[in-house]
GUNU-430223 format. One record per residue (C-alpha): residue number from 1; chain; z, x, y; residue in one letter. Coordinates in steps of 0.05 Angstrom, whole numbers. Example, Ala and Ser with C-alpha at 12.3 -4.5 7.8 and 13.67 -1.06 7.14 Angstrom:
2
[r 1 'A' [156 246 -90] 'a'];
[r 2 'A' [143 273 -21] 's'];
***
This chain:
421
[r 1 'A' [650 -1346 592] 'm'];
[r 2 'A' [632 -1331 521] 't'];
[r 3 'A' [671 -1304 462] 'd'];
[r 4 'A' [665 -1301 387] 'a'];
[r 5 'A' [683 -1375 382] 'a'];
[r 6 'A' [629 -1397 432] 'h'];
[r 7 'A' [568 -1353 421] 'p'];
[r 8 'A' [505 -1359 464] 'v'];
[r 9 'A' [445 -1380 424] 'r'];
[r 10 'A' [380 -1343 439] 'p'];
[r 11 'A' [321 -1384 461] 't'];
[r 12 'A' [248 -1370 474] 'g'];
[r 13 'A' [188 -1350 433] 'p'];
[r 14 'A' [202 -1332 362] 'g'];
[r 15 'A' [269 -1369 359] 't'];
[r 16 'A' [285 -1435 325] 'p'];
[r 17 'A' [282 -1468 394] 'e'];
[r 18 'A' [215 -1436 414] 'g'];
[r 19 'A' [144 -1427 386] 'p'];
[r 20 'A' [130 -1365 344] 'a'];
[r 21 'A' [81 -1314 373] 'l'];
[r 22 'A' [40 -1262 333] 'p'];
[r 23 'A' [69 -1192 331] 'a'];
[r 24 'A' [39 -1142 380] 'a'];
[r 25 'A' [-12 -1094 349] 'a'];
[r 26 'A' [15 -1023 342] 'p'];
[r 27 'A' [-10 -975 394] 'a'];
[r 28 'A' [-65 -927 371] 'a'];
[r 29 'A' [-38 -856 358] 'p'];
[r 30 'A' [-61 -805 408] 'p'];
[r 31 'A' [-115 -757 385] 'p'];
[r 32 'A' [-92 -687 363] 'p'];
[r 33 'A' [-89 -636 418] 's'];
[r 34 'A' [-126 -569 415] 's'];
[r 35 'A' [-60 -536 397] 'i'];
[r 36 'A' [-53 -578 334] 'd'];
[r 37 'A' [-127 -583 317] 'r'];
[r 38 'A' [-147 -511 325] 'g'];
[r 39 'A' [-218 -488 327] 'g'];
[r 40 'A' [-268 -440 296] 'v'];
[r 41 'A' [-278 -371 325] 'e'];
[r 42 'A' [-324 -319 294] 'd'];
[r 43 'A' [-328 -359 229] 'g'];
[r 44 'A' [-252 -367 221] 'a'];
[r 45 'A' [-203 -422 238] 'v'];
[r 46 'A' [-157 -403 297] 'a'];
[r 47 'A' [-99 -439 330] 'f'];
[r 48 'A' [-68 -432 399] 'e'];
[r 49 'A' [2 -405 400] 'n'];
[r 50 'A' [50 -464 393] 'w'];
[r 51 'A' [114 -425 403] 'k'];
[r 52 'A' [154 -412 466] 'g'];
[r 53 'A' [155 -345 500] 'e'];
[r 54 'A' [222 -327 469] 'a'];
[r 55 'A' [193 -326 398] 'd'];
[r 56 'A' [140 -281 370] 'k'];
[r 57 'A' [73 -317 361] 'p'];
[r 58 'A' [53 -341 292] 'a'];
[r 59 'A' [1 -299 256] 'p'];
[r 60 'A' [-69 -328 247] 'p'];
[r 61 'A' [-83 -365 182] 'p'];
[r 62 'A' [-114 -323 126] 'p'];
[r 63 'A' [-189 -319 130] 'a'];
[r 64 'A' [-214 -297 62] 'p'];
[r 65 'A' [-287 -286 47] 'm'];
[r 66 'A' [-320 -337 1] 'p'];
[r 67 'A' [-308 -314 -71] 'p'];
[r 68 'A' [-381 -301 -84] 'g'];
[r 69 'A' [-385 -252 -26] 'k'];
[r 70 'A' [-323 -211 -43] 'r'];
[r 71 'A' [-328 -143 -76] 'v'];
[r 72 'A' [-319 -149 -151] 'g'];
[r 73 'A' [-269 -100 -181] 'f'];
[r 74 'A' [-258 -78 -253] 'a'];
[r 75 'A' [-186 -57 -266] 'v'];
[r 76 'A' [-183 2 -314] 'm'];
[r 77 'A' [-117 8 -350] 'g'];
[r 78 'A' [-70 -50 -364] 'l'];
[r 79 'A' [-2 -17 -359] 'g'];
[r 80 'A' [58 -40 -319] 'r'];
[r 81 'A' [28 -23 -250] 'l'];
[r 82 'A' [-35 -63 -263] 's'];
[r 83 'A' [0 -123 -292] 'l'];
[r 84 'A' [61 -125 -247] 'e'];
[r 85 'A' [30 -106 -180] 'e'];
[r 86 'A' [-45 -95 -176] 'i'];
[r 87 'A' [-75 -155 -211] 'l'];
[r 88 'A' [-26 -204 -177] 'p'];
[r 89 'A' [-44 -172 -110] 'a'];
[r 90 'A' [-116 -196 -115] 'f'];
[r 91 'A' [-89 -266 -100] 'a'];
[r 92 'A' [-74 -241 -30] 'e'];
[r 93 'A' [-139 -203 -21] 'c'];
[r 94 'A' [-190 -229 28] 'k'];
[r 95 'A' [-250 -185 10] 'a'];
[r 96 'A' [-240 -169 -64] 'a'];
[r 97 'A' [-233 -204 -131] 'r'];
[r 98 'A' [-222 -181 -203] 'p'];
[r 99 'A' [-283 -191 -247] 'v'];
[r 100 'A' [-274 -143 -305] 'a'];
[r 101 'A' [-222 -104 -345] 'l'];
[r 102 'A' [-224 -38 -381] 'v'];
[r 103 'A' [-170 -26 -434] 's'];
[r 104 'A' [-156 8 -499] 'g'];
[r 105 'A' [-116 -54 -523] 's'];
[r 106 'A' [-165 -109 -540] 'p'];
[r 107 'A' [-113 -163 -554] 'e'];
[r 108 'A' [-76 -150 -489] 'k'];
[r 109 'A' [-141 -148 -451] 'a'];
[r 110 'A' [-162 -216 -478] 'r'];
[r 111 'A' [-96 -247 -457] 'v'];
[r 112 'A' [-100 -217 -387] 'v'];
[r 113 'A' [-173 -236 -379] 'a'];
[r 114 'A' [-156 -309 -394] 'a'];
[r 115 'A' [-99 -307 -344] 'q'];
[r 116 'A' [-145 -284 -288] 'y'];
[r 117 'A' [-207 -323 -306] 'g'];
[r 118 'A' [-246 -261 -326] 'i'];
[r 119 'A' [-303 -274 -375] 'a'];
[r 120 'A' [-293 -246 -446] 'p'];
[r 121 'A' [-358 -208 -441] 'e'];
[r 122 'A' [-330 -172 -380] 's'];
[r 123 'A' [-275 -138 -420] 'v'];
[r 124 'A' [-292 -66 -440] 'y'];
[r 125 'A' [-261 -10 -481] 'g'];
[r 126 'A' [-255 60 -454] 'y'];
[r 127 'A' [-315 80 -496] 'd'];
[r 128 'A' [-356 26 -462] 'e'];
[r 129 'A' [-349 47 -389] 'v'];
[r 130 'A' [-424 63 -387] 'h'];
[r 131 'A' [-436 -11 -398] 'r'];
[r 132 'A' [-407 -27 -329] 'l'];
[r 133 'A' [-475 -7 -302] 's'];
[r 134 'A' [-503 -70 -335] 'e'];
[r 135 'A' [-454 -116 -299] 'n'];
[r 136 'A' [-477 -132 -228] 'p'];
[r 137 'A' [-412 -168 -212] 'e'];
[r 138 'A' [-374 -102 -217] 'v'];
[r 139 'A' [-382 -62 -153] 'q'];
[r 140 'A' [-319 -20 -157] 'a'];
[r 141 'A' [-268 3 -209] 'v'];
[r 142 'A' [-194 12 -196] 'y'];
[r 143 'A' [-171 69 -242] 'v'];
[r 144 'A' [-98 57 -262] 'v'];
[r 145 'A' [-91 103 -322] 't'];
[r 146 'A' [-43 162 -332] 'p'];
[r 147 'A' [-57 221 -286] 'n'];
[r 148 'A' [-84 265 -341] 'g'];
[r 149 'A' [-140 215 -355] 'l'];
[r 150 'A' [-163 205 -283] 'h'];
[r 151 'A' [-215 260 -283] 'r'];
[r 152 'A' [-252 235 -344] 'd'];
[r 153 'A' [-245 162 -323] 'n'];
[r 154 'A' [-272 175 -252] 'v'];
[r 155 'A' [-330 216 -278] 'l'];
[r 156 'A' [-349 161 -326] 'a'];
[r 157 'A' [-345 107 -272] 'v'];
[r 158 'A' [-386 149 -224] 'a'];
[r 159 'A' [-439 159 -278] 'k'];
[r 160 'A' [-442 84 -286] 'a'];
[r 161 'A' [-458 78 -212] 'g'];
[r 162 'A' [-394 43 -189] 'k'];
[r 163 'A' [-349 59 -130] 'h'];
[r 164 'A' [-280 85 -149] 'v'];
[r 165 'A' [-209 70 -125] 'l'];
[r 166 'A' [-164 119 -162] 'c'];
[r 167 'A' [-89 117 -167] 'e'];
[r 168 'A' [-48 176 -143] 'k'];
[r 169 'A' [-37 231 -160] 'p'];
[r 170 'A' [-112 241 -162] 'm'];
[r 171 'A' [-112 286 -223] 'a'];
[r 172 'A' [-72 341 -257] 'n'];
[r 173 'A' [-101 399 -216] 't'];
[r 174 'A' [-139 413 -152] 's'];
[r 175 'A' [-198 437 -195] 'a'];
[r 176 'A' [-202 370 -229] 'e'];
[r 177 'A' [-196 334 -162] 'a'];
[r 178 'A' [-253 374 -133] 'r'];
[r 179 'A' [-296 358 -194] 'e'];
[r 180 'A' [-282 284 -183] 'm'];
[r 181 'A' [-303 288 -110] 'v'];
[r 182 'A' [-367 324 -127] 'e'];
[r 183 'A' [-385 275 -184] 'a'];
[r 184 'A' [-378 216 -137] 'c'];
[r 185 'A' [-418 250 -83] 'r'];
[r 186 'A' [-475 265 -132] 'k'];
[r 187 'A' [-473 194 -158] 'a'];
[r 188 'A' [-476 165 -88] 'g'];
[r 189 'A' [-411 125 -96] 'v'];
[r 190 'A' [-349 123 -54] 'r'];
[r 191 'A' [-282 151 -77] 'l'];
[r 192 'A' [-216 129 -49] 'm'];
[r 193 'A' [-146 151 -70] 'i'];
[r 194 'A' [-94 95 -72] 'a'];
[r 195 'A' [-44 121 -21] 'y'];
[r 196 'A' [-17 51 -11] 'r'];
[r 197 'A' [36 71 40] 'c'];
[r 198 'A' [-17 93 90] 'q'];
[r 199 'A' [-38 19 92] 'y'];
[r 200 'A' [33 -11 94] 'e'];
[r 201 'A' [53 -40 163] 'p'];
[r 202 'A' [120 -4 172] 'f'];
[r 203 'A' [91 64 152] 'n'];
[r 204 'A' [32 51 199] 'r'];
[r 205 'A' [80 34 256] 'e'];
[r 206 'A' [118 99 243] 't'];
[r 207 'A' [53 138 249] 'v'];
[r 208 'A' [35 101 313] 'r'];
[r 209 'A' [103 111 345] 'l'];
[r 210 'A' [109 185 328] 'v'];
[r 211 'A' [39 201 352] 'r'];
[r 212 'A' [45 160 416] 's'];
[r 213 'A' [94 211 445] 'g'];
[r 214 'A' [140 155 466] 'e'];
[r 215 'A' [200 190 434] 'l'];
[r 216 'A' [176 260 448] 'g'];
[r 217 'A' [155 312 397] 'r'];
[r 218 'A' [177 305 324] 'p'];
[r 219 'A' [223 362 304] 'r'];
[r 220 'A' [253 346 236] 'v'];
[r 221 'A' [228 298 182] 'l'];
[r 222 'A' [268 279 120] 'e'];
[r 223 'A' [233 245 61] 'a'];
[r 224 'A' [267 226 -4] 't'];
[r 225 'A' [240 192 -66] 'n'];
[r 226 'A' [286 190 -127] 't'];
[r 227 'A' [297 147 -188] 'q'];
[r 228 'A' [331 153 -255] 'v'];
[r 229 'A' [281 164 -311] 'q'];
[r 230 'A' [293 133 -380] 'g'];
[r 231 'A' [268 147 -451] 'p'];
[r 232 'A' [227 209 -466] 'a'];
[r 233 'A' [170 173 -501] 'd'];
[r 234 'A' [131 154 -439] 'q'];
[r 235 'A' [70 187 -407] 'w'];
[r 236 'A' [107 208 -344] 'r'];
[r 237 'A' [150 256 -385] 'l'];
[r 238 'A' [90 288 -421] 'k'];
[r 239 'A' [60 346 -382] 'a'];
[r 240 'A' [-12 338 -407] 'p'];
[r 241 'A' [-14 266 -382] 'l'];
[r 242 'A' [30 274 -320] 'a'];
[r 243 'A' [9 341 -293] 'g'];
[r 244 'A' [81 355 -275] 'g'];
[r 245 'A' [145 316 -266] 'g'];
[r 246 'A' [178 284 -206] 'a'];
[r 247 'A' [137 322 -155] 'l'];
[r 248 'A' [67 294 -170] 'p'];
[r 249 'A' [92 226 -192] 'd'];
[r 250 'A' [141 205 -137] 'i'];
[r 251 'A' [151 268 -94] 'g'];
[r 252 'A' [78 261 -75] 'l'];
[r 253 'A' [98 202 -31] 'y'];
[r 254 'A' [142 249 10] 'c'];
[r 255 'A' [88 302 15] 'l'];
[r 256 'A' [32 254 33] 'n'];
[r 257 'A' [78 213 77] 'g'];
[r 258 'A' [100 268 124] 'v'];
[r 259 'A' [28 294 128] 'r'];
[r 260 'A' [5 224 147] 'a'];
[r 261 'A' [58 215 200] 'v'];
[r 262 'A' [44 281 235] 'l'];
[r 263 'A' [-31 285 223] 'g'];
[r 264 'A' [-22 360 214] 'e'];
[r 265 'A' [-27 405 154] 'e'];
[r 266 'A' [31 452 136] 'p'];
[r 267 'A' [24 527 145] 'v'];
[r 268 'A' [81 546 99] 'e'];
[r 269 'A' [117 514 40] 'v'];
[r 270 'A' [180 530 2] 'f'];
[r 271 'A' [208 496 -61] 'a'];
[r 272 'A' [265 497 -111] 'r'];
[r 273 'A' [267 462 -179] 'i'];
[r 274 'A' [330 445 -217] 'v'];
[r 275 'A' [327 418 -288] 'n'];
[r 276 'A' [388 395 -327] 'p'];
[r 277 'A' [407 441 -384] 'e'];
[r 278 'A' [397 414 -454] 'g'];
[r 279 'A' [353 355 -434] 'd'];
[r 280 'A' [289 361 -475] 'a'];
[r 281 'A' [253 313 -429] 'r'];
[r 282 'A' [248 368 -377] 'y'];
[r 283 'A' [226 426 -420] 'a'];
[r 284 'A' [156 425 -389] 'd'];
[r 285 'A' [164 384 -325] 'i'];
[r 286 'A' [209 382 -264] 'd'];
[r 287 'A' [267 335 -259] 'e'];
[r 288 'A' [290 351 -188] 't'];
[r 289 'A' [248 386 -135] 't'];
[r 290 'A' [268 399 -63] 'v'];
[r 291 'A' [217 428 -15] 'f'];
[r 292 'A' [205 446 57] 'm'];
[r 293 'A' [141 442 97] 'l'];
[r 294 'A' [130 479 163] 'r'];
[r 295 'A' [76 452 209] 'f'];
[r 296 'A' [37 487 266] 'p'];
[r 297 'A' [71 444 319] 's'];
[r 298 'A' [139 471 297] 'g'];
[r 299 'A' [159 408 261] 'a'];
[r 300 'A' [197 418 195] 'i'];
[r 301 'A' [198 369 137] 'a'];
[r 302 'A' [254 371 87] 'n'];
[r 303 'A' [236 332 24] 'c'];
[r 304 'A' [271 316 -41] 'a'];
[r 305 'A' [249 282 -105] 't'];
[r 306 'A' [284 271 -171] 's'];
[r 307 'A' [281 235 -237] 'y'];
[r 308 'A' [356 241 -243] 'g'];
[r 309 'A' [384 208 -179] 'a'];
[r 310 'A' [394 135 -163] 'h'];
[r 311 'A' [334 102 -130] 'e'];
[r 312 'A' [323 120 -57] 's'];
[r 313 'A' [256 119 -22] 'k'];
[r 314 'A' [269 133 51] 'd'];
[r 315 'A' [236 169 110] 'l'];
[r 316 'A' [270 193 173] 'r'];
[r 317 'A' [239 225 234] 'v'];
[r 318 'A' [281 262 286] 'r'];
[r 319 'A' [245 269 353] 'l'];
[r 320 'A' [263 297 421] 'e'];
[r 321 'A' [282 229 451] 'r'];
[r 322 'A' [302 188 391] 'g'];
[r 323 'A' [298 178 317] 'w'];
[r 324 'A' [263 132 267] 'i'];
[r 325 'A' [295 110 202] 'd'];
[r 326 'A' [249 76 152] 'l'];
[r 327 'A' [287 49 93] 'e'];
[r 328 'A' [247 38 29] 'n'];
[r 329 'A' [188 73 61] 'a'];
[r 330 'A' [157 88 -7] 'f'];
[r 331 'A' [178 25 -44] 'a'];
[r 332 'A' [132 -33 -60] 'y'];
[r 333 'A' [172 -79 -15] 'r'];
[r 334 'A' [237 -84 25] 'g'];
[r 335 'A' [220 -38 84] 'q'];
[r 336 'A' [268 -38 143] 'r'];
[r 337 'A' [258 3 207] 'm'];
[r 338 'A' [310 25 258] 'r'];
[r 339 'A' [293 62 322] 'i'];
[r 340 'A' [344 98 366] 'a'];
[r 341 'A' [335 120 438] 'r'];
[r 342 'A' [374 127 502] 'r'];
[r 343 'A' [383 63 543] 'k'];
[r 344 'A' [415 78 610] 'g'];
[r 345 'A' [482 112 598] 'e'];
[r 346 'A' [483 89 525] 's'];
[r 347 'A' [444 95 461] 'e'];
[r 348 'A' [404 36 436] 's'];
[r 349 'A' [391 26 362] 'v'];
[r 350 'A' [342 -30 348] 'e'];
[r 351 'A' [313 -58 284] 'e'];
[r 352 'A' [239 -72 286] 'l'];
[r 353 'A' [218 -131 243] 'r'];
[r 354 'A' [146 -134 220] 'l'];
[r 355 'A' [114 -185 175] 'g'];
[r 356 'A' [116 -163 102] 'a'];
[r 357 'A' [47 -153 71] 'k'];
[r 358 'A' [25 -134 1] 'n'];
[r 359 'A' [9 -60 2] 'q'];
[r 360 'A' [-37 -64 -58] 'f'];
[r 361 'A' [-77 -122 -27] 'a'];
[r 362 'A' [-83 -82 38] 'l'];
[r 363 'A' [-111 -20 4] 'e'];
[r 364 'A' [-157 -59 -42] 'i'];
[r 365 'A' [-185 -98 17] 'd'];
[r 366 'A' [-194 -35 57] 'h'];
[r 367 'A' [-237 -4 2] 'f'];
[r 368 'A' [-276 -69 -6] 'a'];
[r 369 'A' [-291 -70 68] 'e'];
[r 370 'A' [-313 3 66] 'c'];
[r 371 'A' [-362 -14 9] 'i'];
[r 372 'A' [-389 -75 46] 'l'];
[r 373 'A' [-397 -37 112] 'e'];
[r 374 'A' [-419 30 83] 'g'];
[r 375 'A' [-363 72 114] 'r'];
[r 376 'A' [-314 125 91] 'e'];
[r 377 'A' [-245 102 69] 'p'];
[r 378 'A' [-183 125 105] 'r'];
[r 379 'A' [-157 162 43] 't'];
[r 380 'A' [-219 193 9] 'p'];
[r 381 'A' [-219 242 -48] 'g'];
[r 382 'A' [-211 301 0] 'e'];
[r 383 'A' [-142 275 18] 'e'];
[r 384 'A' [-122 278 -56] 'g'];
[r 385 'A' [-150 348 -64] 'v'];
[r 386 'A' [-107 373 -6] 'q'];
[r 387 'A' [-44 344 -37] 'd'];
[r 388 'A' [-60 379 -102] 'h'];
[r 389 'A' [-70 446 -67] 'l'];
[r 390 'A' [-2 437 -32] 'l'];
[r 391 'A' [33 417 -96] 'm'];
[r 392 'A' [5 478 -131] 'e'];
[r 393 'A' [33 521 -74] 'a'];
[r 394 'A' [100 486 -81] 'l'];
[r 395 'A' [103 501 -156] 'y'];
[r 396 'A' [84 573 -142] 'r'];
[r 397 'A' [140 578 -91] 's'];
[r 398 'A' [190 550 -140] 'a'];
[r 399 'A' [168 600 -194] 'r'];
[r 400 'A' [169 661 -148] 'e'];
[r 401 'A' [228 641 -105] 'g'];
[r 402 'A' [191 656 -40] 'v'];
[r 403 'A' [157 616 15] 'p'];
[r 404 'A' [81 609 6] 'v'];
[r 405 'A' [34 613 66] 'a'];
[r 406 'A' [-20 560 71] 'i'];
[r 407 'A' [-86 574 107] 'p'];
[r 408 'A' [-86 538 175] 'p'];
[r 409 'A' [-127 474 181] 'v'];
[r 410 'A' [-154 455 249] 'e'];
[r 411 'A' [-154 385 277] 'g'];
[r 412 'A' [-117 320 265] 't'];
[r 413 'A' [-125 280 201] 'd'];
[r 414 'A' [-172 334 175] 'a'];
[r 415 'A' [-179 304 106] 'f'];
[r 416 'A' [-177 230 124] 'r'];
[r 417 'A' [-230 180 141] 'g'];
[r 418 'A' [-234 138 205] 'p'];
[r 419 'A' [-170 108 233] 'e'];
[r 420 'A' [-153 37 211] 'l'];
[r 421 'A' [-168 -19 260] 'g'];
***
């Protein structure tokens, strides 16, 4: 019997009463499995799914092209959109990189060029756009200037022999837009309009779900894009630079969005404009515009846009067997999607969670791939021309107080390029 007063002393190897033995060598670690090691498929690293069936599989790792093989872009215009969204987005691009800048502010351009590793000799003024033809690194130009400058900018870039990605709205008028399309055609360069939402995953899923017929035919669409505009001394509130007010600037997302979801073109439009009395900012442009679009299938879209209402950027689709609610549909980020449908004797409302992706990187990479593969972009210049024609009809309706008929257009996605993969 033992207790604390009479402990048992250990004996044997390694104890004071026994000889010391060398420590055992640690076992060799097992080699990594194929799940952990991954492999190379079609020139990219790929991993087997390591998660259980209950969880969604992890996405593949990014597979960017080598920098020297990516399409070189010049960014024209160094305003807020370029500096806050577009240039940072290149860090997430797989097929494009920034190699030049075009700006009317030399000091700002020098600072930005240094931040993004762009050579000083690849910084140009607006009067030097022709010199882009001498820079083989530049294959495309992203035009991010005020709307009223787009026509002249695009014509100059086309003349320099570079492909063009132009911000929306495409121009001030449909006539200008058509001139831009023709100039790029004659120069043998591609023209894409930056309808970023058509490349954003939640918007794409809305299109897929509506067109699949899973929820029946779409009957009513509601699209809203509003924000509160600030000081008067900005280009958006100057008609010659903006081409209009809320409608072409932010209401365009509603117009283009419902067209993209349905794949149809409206046969009738109706609009009303309301401007606040005594506010000089809206002497020449629209503050609030509401409009309706009637489509050949019988679907109706009710849209609203305003510079005087708290920020809201949502899209809702009411179908025969359910509805889709896309919150922040037209925002840079923060999209959330809910889908309702019958489930047995009850109604199910589910939230679909998709991985967030940078919309600007997606659209830039799409255009880069089109350049590399010699194919038409999903949102070519013709898509922008059609939006201008419809906006002009909406302004006419608002002036005359009557619906305006639109000539029928046959086919689906009549003004778009091939579907995205």
